C-alpha positions as a Markdown table, in Angstrom:
| # | Residue | x | y | z |
|---|---|---|---|---|
| 1 | Met | 82.2 | 121.4 | 102.3 |
| 2 | Ala | 80.7 | 123.8 | 99.7 |
| 3 | Pro | 80.3 | 122.4 | 96.1 |
| 4 | Gly | 82.9 | 124.9 | 94.8 |
| 5 | Leu | 85.4 | 123.8 | 97.5 |
| 6 | Trp | 84.8 | 120.2 | 96.6 |
| 7 | Ser | 85.7 | 120.9 | 93.0 |
| 8 | Asp | 88.8 | 122.8 | 93.9 |
| 9 | Arg | 90.0 | 120.1 | 96.3 |
| 10 | Ile | 89.4 | 117.3 | 93.7 |
| 11 | Ser | 91.2 | 119.2 | 91.0 |
| 12 | Ser | 94.1 | 119.8 | 93.2 |
| 13 | Leu | 94.4 | 116.1 | 94.1 |
| 14 | Ala | 94.1 | 115.2 | 90.5 |
| 15 | Glu | 96.9 | 117.5 | 89.5 |
| 16 | Thr | 99.1 | 115.9 | 92.2 |
| 17 | Leu | 98.3 | 112.4 | 90.8 |
| 18 | Lys | 98.9 | 113.5 | 87.2 |
| 19 | Ser | 102.3 | 114.9 | 88.1 |
| 20 | Arg | 103.4 | 111.4 | 89.2 |
| 21 | Gln | 102.6 | 109.6 | 86.0 |
| 22 | Met | 105.6 | 108.0 | 84.4 |
| 23 | Lys | 106.8 | 108.4 | 80.9 |
| 24 | Ser | 105.4 | 105.0 | 80.0 |
| 25 | Gly | 101.9 | 106.1 | 80.9 |
| 26 | Gly | 101.7 | 104.1 | 84.0 |
| 27 | Trp | 102.1 | 104.8 | 87.7 |
| 28 | Ala | 104.3 | 103.2 | 90.4 |
| 29 | Tyr | 103.0 | 102.6 | 94.0 |
| 30 | Phe | 105.5 | 105.0 | 95.5 |
| 31 | Asp | 108.7 | 106.5 | 94.0 |
| 32 | Ser | 109.6 | 103.2 | 92.3 |
| 33 | Val | 110.8 | 102.9 | 88.7 |
| 34 | Gln | 108.6 | 99.9 | 88.2 |
| 35 | Glu | 105.0 | 100.4 | 87.1 |
| 36 | Ser | 102.3 | 98.9 | 89.2 |
| 37 | Leu | 99.2 | 97.7 | 87.3 |
| 38 | Glu | 96.9 | 98.3 | 90.3 |
| 39 | Ala | 98.2 | 101.9 | 90.8 |
| 40 | Thr | 97.9 | 102.6 | 87.1 |
| 41 | Cys | 94.3 | 101.3 | 86.8 |
| 42 | Leu | 93.1 | 103.2 | 89.9 |
| 43 | Ala | 94.8 | 106.4 | 88.7 |
| 44 | Glu | 93.3 | 106.1 | 85.2 |
| 45 | Leu | 89.8 | 105.5 | 86.7 |
| 46 | Ala | 90.2 | 108.5 | 88.9 |
| 47 | Leu | 91.4 | 110.8 | 86.1 |
| 48 | Ala | 89.5 | 109.4 | 83.0 |
| 49 | Pro | 86.4 | 111.6 | 83.2 |
| 50 | Glu | 88.6 | 114.6 | 82.6 |
| 51 | Arg | 89.9 | 113.4 | 79.2 |
| 52 | Gln | 89.3 | 111.1 | 76.3 |
| 53 | Ala | 89.9 | 107.7 | 77.8 |
| 54 | Ser | 90.5 | 105.8 | 74.6 |
| 55 | Ser | 93.5 | 108.0 | 73.8 |
| 56 | Ser | 95.0 | 108.3 | 77.3 |
| 57 | Ala | 98.6 | 107.3 | 77.8 |
| 58 | Ala | 97.5 | 105.0 | 80.7 |
| 59 | Ile | 95.1 | 103.1 | 78.5 |
| 60 | Leu | 97.8 | 102.6 | 75.8 |
| 61 | Phe | 100.1 | 101.4 | 78.6 |
| 62 | Leu | 97.5 | 98.9 | 79.7 |
| 63 | Leu | 97.0 | 97.5 | 76.2 |
| 64 | Lys | 100.8 | 97.2 | 75.7 |
| 65 | Ser | 101.3 | 95.4 | 79.0 |
| 66 | Gln | 98.6 | 92.8 | 78.5 |
| 67 | Leu | 100.2 | 89.4 | 78.3 |
| 68 | Ser | 99.6 | 87.1 | 75.3 |
| 69 | Asp | 97.3 | 84.8 | 77.4 |
| 70 | Gly | 95.1 | 87.7 | 78.2 |
| 71 | Gly | 96.2 | 88.3 | 81.8 |
| 72 | Trp | 98.0 | 91.3 | 83.3 |
| 73 | Pro | 101.0 | 91.0 | 85.6 |
| 74 | Ala | 101.1 | 92.7 | 89.0 |
| 75 | Phe | 104.1 | 94.8 | 87.9 |
| 76 | Leu | 105.4 | 95.6 | 84.5 |
| 77 | Gly | 108.1 | 93.1 | 83.6 |
| 78 | Asp | 106.5 | 90.1 | 85.4 |
| 79 | Ser | 105.9 | 87.2 | 83.1 |
| 80 | Glu | 102.7 | 85.8 | 84.7 |
| 81 | Gly | 99.2 | 87.1 | 85.0 |
| 82 | Ser | 97.8 | 88.1 | 88.4 |
| 83 | Trp | 94.7 | 89.4 | 90.2 |
| 84 | Thr | 95.3 | 92.8 | 88.5 |
| 85 | Thr | 93.7 | 91.3 | 85.4 |
| 86 | Ala | 90.4 | 91.9 | 87.1 |
| 87 | Ile | 91.0 | 95.5 | 87.9 |
| 88 | Ala | 92.5 | 96.1 | 84.4 |
| 89 | Leu | 89.3 | 94.7 | 82.9 |
| 90 | Cys | 87.2 | 97.0 | 85.1 |
| 91 | Thr | 89.3 | 99.9 | 83.8 |
| 92 | Leu | 88.8 | 98.9 | 80.1 |
| 93 | Asn | 85.1 | 98.2 | 80.8 |
| 94 | Ser | 84.7 | 101.9 | 81.8 |
| 95 | Thr | 85.7 | 103.0 | 78.3 |
| 96 | Gly | 83.3 | 100.6 | 76.5 |
| 97 | Asp | 86.0 | 100.0 | 73.9 |
| 98 | Phe | 88.8 | 97.5 | 73.2 |
| 99 | Thr | 86.6 | 94.5 | 72.9 |
| 100 | Ala | 89.4 | 92.2 | 71.8 |
| 101 | Ala | 91.5 | 93.0 | 74.8 |
| 102 | Arg | 88.6 | 92.7 | 77.2 |
| 103 | Glu | 87.5 | 89.4 | 75.7 |
| 104 | Lys | 91.0 | 87.9 | 76.2 |
| 105 | Ala | 91.0 | 89.2 | 79.8 |
| 106 | Phe | 87.6 | 87.6 | 80.4 |
| 107 | Arg | 88.8 | 84.3 | 79.1 |
| 108 | Trp | 91.8 | 84.5 | 81.4 |
| 109 | Leu | 89.7 | 85.2 | 84.4 |
| 110 | Tyr | 87.2 | 82.5 | 83.5 |
| 111 | Ala | 90.0 | 79.9 | 83.4 |
| 112 | Glu | 91.8 | 81.1 | 86.5 |
| 113 | Arg | 90.9 | 79.7 | 89.8 |
| 114 | Gly | 92.2 | 79.3 | 93.3 |
| 115 | Arg | 94.3 | 76.2 | 94.2 |
| 116 | Glu | 91.1 | 74.6 | 95.7 |
| 117 | Gly | 89.8 | 74.4 | 92.2 |
| 118 | His | 92.1 | 71.4 | 91.5 |
| 119 | Trp | 90.8 | 68.0 | 92.6 |
| 120 | Phe | 93.9 | 67.2 | 94.6 |
| 121 | Trp | 93.7 | 70.3 | 96.7 |
| 122 | Arg | 90.0 | 69.8 | 97.3 |
| 123 | Trp | 90.7 | 66.3 | 98.5 |
| 124 | Lys | 93.5 | 67.5 | 100.8 |
| 125 | Phe | 91.4 | 70.3 | 102.4 |
| 126 | Lys | 88.5 | 67.9 | 102.9 |
| 127 | Thr | 90.5 | 65.0 | 104.3 |
| 128 | Ser | 93.7 | 66.2 | 106.1 |
| 129 | Asp | 93.9 | 70.0 | 106.5 |
| 130 | Arg | 91.7 | 70.9 | 109.5 |
| 131 | Asn | 93.5 | 74.1 | 110.4 |
| 132 | Val | 91.1 | 76.3 | 108.4 |
| 133 | Arg | 87.3 | 76.1 | 107.9 |
| 134 | Phe | 85.9 | 76.5 | 104.4 |
| 135 | Asp | 84.2 | 74.5 | 101.7 |
| 136 | Pro | 86.9 | 73.8 | 99.0 |
| 137 | Asp | 84.2 | 73.1 | 96.4 |
| 138 | Lys | 83.5 | 76.9 | 96.5 |
| 139 | Tyr | 86.6 | 78.6 | 95.1 |
| 140 | Gly | 87.3 | 82.0 | 93.7 |
| 141 | Trp | 90.5 | 83.7 | 92.4 |
| 142 | Pro | 94.1 | 83.9 | 93.8 |
| 143 | Trp | 96.5 | 86.8 | 94.0 |
| 144 | Val | 98.9 | 84.9 | 91.8 |
| 145 | Thr | 98.4 | 81.7 | 89.7 |
| 146 | Gly | 98.9 | 78.5 | 91.7 |
| 147 | Ser | 97.9 | 79.9 | 95.1 |
| 148 | Ala | 94.6 | 79.6 | 97.1 |
| 149 | Ser | 91.6 | 81.8 | 96.7 |
| 150 | Trp | 91.5 | 85.2 | 98.5 |
| 151 | Val | 88.7 | 87.6 | 99.2 |
| 152 | Ile | 89.9 | 90.7 | 97.3 |
| 153 | Pro | 91.0 | 89.1 | 94.1 |
| 154 | Thr | 87.7 | 87.1 | 94.0 |
| 155 | Ala | 85.6 | 90.2 | 94.6 |
| 156 | Phe | 87.3 | 92.2 | 91.8 |
| 157 | Ser | 87.1 | 89.3 | 89.4 |
| 158 | Ile | 83.3 | 88.9 | 90.0 |
| 159 | Ile | 82.8 | 92.7 | 89.4 |
| 160 | Ala | 84.9 | 92.6 | 86.2 |
| 161 | Ile | 83.1 | 89.6 | 84.8 |
| 162 | Glu | 79.7 | 91.0 | 85.7 |
| 163 | Gln | 80.5 | 94.3 | 84.0 |
| 164 | Phe | 81.9 | 92.7 | 80.9 |
| 165 | Thr | 79.0 | 90.4 | 80.5 |
| 166 | Val | 76.2 | 92.7 | 81.6 |
| 167 | Cys | 74.5 | 92.8 | 78.2 |
| 168 | Asn | 75.5 | 89.3 | 77.2 |
| 169 | Arg | 75.3 | 86.9 | 80.1 |
| 170 | Ser | 76.0 | 83.3 | 79.3 |
| 171 | Glu | 75.7 | 80.0 | 81.2 |
| 172 | Glu | 79.5 | 79.8 | 81.6 |
| 173 | Ser | 79.9 | 83.4 | 82.9 |
| 174 | Glu | 76.9 | 83.0 | 85.3 |
| 175 | Lys | 78.3 | 79.7 | 86.7 |
| 176 | Arg | 81.7 | 81.3 | 87.3 |
| 177 | Ile | 80.2 | 84.3 | 89.0 |
| 178 | His | 78.0 | 82.2 | 91.2 |
| 179 | Leu | 80.9 | 80.0 | 92.3 |
| 180 | Gly | 82.9 | 83.1 | 93.3 |
| 181 | Val | 79.9 | 84.5 | 95.2 |
| 182 | Glu | 79.4 | 81.2 | 97.0 |
| 183 | Met | 83.1 | 81.3 | 98.0 |
| 184 | Leu | 82.7 | 84.8 | 99.5 |
| 185 | Leu | 79.6 | 83.9 | 101.4 |
| 186 | Asp | 81.2 | 80.7 | 102.7 |
| 187 | Arg | 84.2 | 82.6 | 104.0 |
| 188 | Ala | 82.4 | 85.5 | 105.7 |
| 189 | Cys | 83.4 | 86.1 | 109.4 |
| 190 | Val | 81.0 | 84.8 | 112.0 |
| 191 | Asp | 79.5 | 88.2 | 112.9 |
| 192 | Gly | 79.7 | 89.7 | 109.4 |
| 193 | Gly | 82.5 | 91.1 | 107.3 |
| 194 | Trp | 85.5 | 89.5 | 105.7 |
| 195 | Asn | 89.0 | 88.8 | 106.6 |
| 196 | Ser | 91.6 | 88.5 | 103.8 |
| 197 | Gly | 91.1 | 84.8 | 103.3 |
| 198 | Asn | 89.4 | 82.5 | 105.8 |
| 199 | Ser | 87.0 | 83.1 | 108.7 |
| 200 | Leu | 88.4 | 80.5 | 111.1 |
| 201 | Val | 92.0 | 79.4 | 111.6 |
| 202 | Tyr | 93.0 | 76.8 | 114.3 |
| 203 | Gly | 89.5 | 77.1 | 115.7 |
| 204 | Val | 89.8 | 80.8 | 116.3 |
| 205 | Pro | 87.3 | 83.1 | 114.5 |
| 206 | Leu | 89.1 | 85.9 | 112.7 |
| 207 | Arg | 88.1 | 89.5 | 112.8 |
| 208 | Pro | 87.0 | 91.3 | 109.6 |
| 209 | His | 89.2 | 93.7 | 107.7 |
| 210 | Val | 87.7 | 96.9 | 106.5 |
| 211 | Glu | 89.0 | 96.9 | 102.9 |
| 212 | Ala | 88.3 | 93.2 | 102.4 |
| 213 | Thr | 84.8 | 93.7 | 103.7 |
| 214 | Ala | 84.1 | 96.8 | 101.6 |
| 215 | Ile | 85.4 | 95.2 | 98.4 |
| 216 | Ala | 83.6 | 91.9 | 99.0 |
| 217 | Leu | 80.3 | 93.9 | 99.5 |
| 218 | Leu | 81.0 | 95.6 | 96.2 |
| 219 | Ala | 81.1 | 92.2 | 94.5 |
| 220 | Leu | 77.8 | 91.2 | 96.2 |
| 221 | Gln | 75.9 | 94.4 | 95.2 |
| 222 | Asp | 73.8 | 92.5 | 92.6 |
| 223 | Glu | 73.0 | 89.6 | 95.0 |
| 224 | Gln | 70.2 | 89.1 | 97.4 |
| 225 | Arg | 70.5 | 91.0 | 100.7 |
| 226 | Thr | 70.9 | 88.0 | 102.9 |
| 227 | Glu | 71.3 | 88.2 | 106.7 |
| 228 | Met | 75.1 | 87.9 | 106.2 |
| 229 | Val | 75.2 | 90.7 | 103.7 |
| 230 | Gln | 73.1 | 92.9 | 106.0 |
| 231 | Lys | 75.3 | 92.1 | 109.0 |
| 232 | Ser | 78.4 | 92.9 | 107.0 |
| 233 | Leu | 77.0 | 96.2 | 105.7 |
| 234 | Ser | 76.1 | 97.1 | 109.3 |
| 235 | Trp | 79.6 | 96.3 | 110.4 |
| 236 | Leu | 81.1 | 98.4 | 107.7 |
| 237 | Arg | 78.8 | 101.3 | 108.3 |
| 238 | Gln | 79.7 | 101.3 | 112.0 |
| 239 | Tyr | 83.4 | 100.9 | 111.4 |
| 240 | Ala | 83.6 | 103.7 | 108.8 |
| 241 | Ala | 82.5 | 106.2 | 111.4 |
| 242 | Ser | 85.9 | 105.9 | 113.2 |
| 243 | Val | 88.4 | 104.7 | 110.6 |
| 244 | Asp | 91.2 | 107.1 | 109.9 |
| 245 | Ser | 93.2 | 105.3 | 107.2 |
| 246 | Val | 92.8 | 107.1 | 103.9 |
| 247 | Ser | 92.6 | 103.9 | 101.8 |
| 248 | Ser | 90.2 | 102.2 | 104.1 |
| 249 | Leu | 87.9 | 105.2 | 104.5 |
| 250 | Ala | 87.9 | 105.6 | 100.7 |
| 251 | Trp | 86.8 | 102.0 | 100.1 |
| 252 | Cys | 84.1 | 102.4 | 102.8 |
| 253 | Ile | 82.7 | 105.4 | 100.9 |
| 254 | Leu | 82.8 | 103.6 | 97.5 |
| 255 | Thr | 80.9 | 100.7 | 98.9 |
| 256 | Leu | 78.4 | 102.5 | 101.0 |
| 257 | Phe | 77.5 | 104.7 | 98.1 |
| 258 | Val | 76.6 | 101.7 | 96.0 |
| 259 | Tyr | 74.4 | 100.5 | 98.8 |
| 260 | Gln | 72.7 | 103.9 | 98.9 |
| 261 | Glu | 74.0 | 104.7 | 102.4 |
| 262 | Pro | 74.7 | 108.3 | 103.4 |
| 263 | Ile | 78.3 | 109.3 | 102.7 |
| 264 | Gly | 78.4 | 113.1 | 103.0 |
| 265 | Gly | 80.0 | 113.1 | 106.4 |
| 266 | Leu | 82.5 | 110.4 | 105.5 |
| 267 | Arg | 83.5 | 112.4 | 102.3 |
| 268 | Asn | 84.1 | 115.5 | 104.4 |
| 269 | Arg | 86.2 | 113.6 | 106.9 |
| 270 | Leu | 88.2 | 112.0 | 104.0 |
| 271 | Ala | 88.9 | 115.5 | 102.5 |
| 272 | Thr | 90.1 | 116.7 | 105.9 |
| 273 | Ile | 92.4 | 113.7 | 106.4 |
| 274 | Ile | 93.9 | 113.8 | 103.0 |
| 275 | Gly | 94.6 | 117.5 | 102.9 |
| 276 | Asn | 96.4 | 118.5 | 99.6 |
| 277 | Gly | 97.3 | 114.9 | 99.0 |
| 278 | Arg | 101.1 | 115.5 | 98.7 |
| 279 | Asp | 101.8 | 113.5 | 101.9 |
| 280 | Ile | 100.0 | 110.5 | 100.4 |
| 281 | Arg | 102.9 | 108.8 | 98.7 |
| 282 | Asn | 101.1 | 105.6 | 97.6 |
| 283 | Asn | 99.5 | 106.5 | 94.3 |
| 284 | Ala | 96.9 | 103.7 | 94.5 |
| 285 | Thr | 95.7 | 105.2 | 97.8 |
| 286 | Leu | 95.6 | 108.7 | 96.4 |
| 287 | Ala | 93.7 | 107.6 | 93.3 |
| 288 | Thr | 91.2 | 105.6 | 95.5 |
| 289 | Ala | 90.6 | 108.7 | 97.6 |
| 290 | Ile | 89.9 | 110.8 | 94.5 |
| 291 | Leu | 87.4 | 108.2 | 93.3 |
| 292 | Ala | 85.7 | 108.3 | 96.8 |
| 293 | Leu | 85.5 | 112.1 | 96.8 |
| 294 | Lys | 83.9 | 112.0 | 93.3 |
| 295 | Cys | 81.1 | 109.6 | 94.3 |
| 296 | Gly | 77.9 | 110.8 | 92.9 |
| 297 | Glu | 79.6 | 113.0 | 90.3 |
| 298 | Met | 80.8 | 110.3 | 87.9 |
| 299 | Ile | 79.9 | 106.7 | 86.9 |
| 300 | His | 81.1 | 104.5 | 89.8 |
| 301 | Pro | 83.9 | 102.3 | 88.3 |
| 302 | Phe | 83.0 | 99.3 | 90.4 |
| 303 | Glu | 79.2 | 99.4 | 90.1 |
| 304 | Val | 77.4 | 96.8 | 88.0 |
| 305 | Leu | 74.8 | 98.7 | 86.0 |
| 306 | Arg | 71.7 | 96.9 | 84.7 |
């Protein structure tokens, strides 16, 4: 696709996404009246380069919806923080401002941990629960407080903390990042890639999921290219060549770009699949697709810059 056509296509998709913004400044997933923090963050990241982020309605919405303990709920109106705290911190990290709000979010993420982080559950997994295979001493982050660690919340939390502390790493932040990285490596599938949670259940190896694999690899971008990372990257590269889900293909592009893999053909195919974007009703999916199409033309929102 010619450069001018790329610009026109991205502008058209951005206009469609803008038209779906709610009066509060947030976005819902579909046509709901309840704002989704994930959809809002991804939409703001996709649109932010076109305007002054610090004064955008979406950023003001994020600041108002942060809970008193520093976390963010999955949906506006929920009373407890969730995994969206990580993606909200990534969004605010992209502005470079709002230090107080970001510091509170970091503290929330630092304190949050999967259920395995509690001694009782570590004991249970080690002594009586043999249905899954993982090391409970290596824990990450849950979707919601009180549940076990999962791959995608852990990956986003690692990225958010690394971005926030990039110029001011401390022993506590490095230890928490390392623990999350160890959890991801421990739960990788046998032949590479990641499932949503564990790699083995009831003795059966699970197959990797494309989005979990892509996002886990984003979290490992600053780590050593171990054999498992290389196998996972190879799996993602091979899978991306045939995936036709807009969301999955977009995450493949965002990850492969960070790993300096060629994405030109994948971007062209994504642009063909998505068309004018009006049939993509999920605003989080539309925003992720815009981010993928913009790869190389803007600062990558999930890259850890040194």
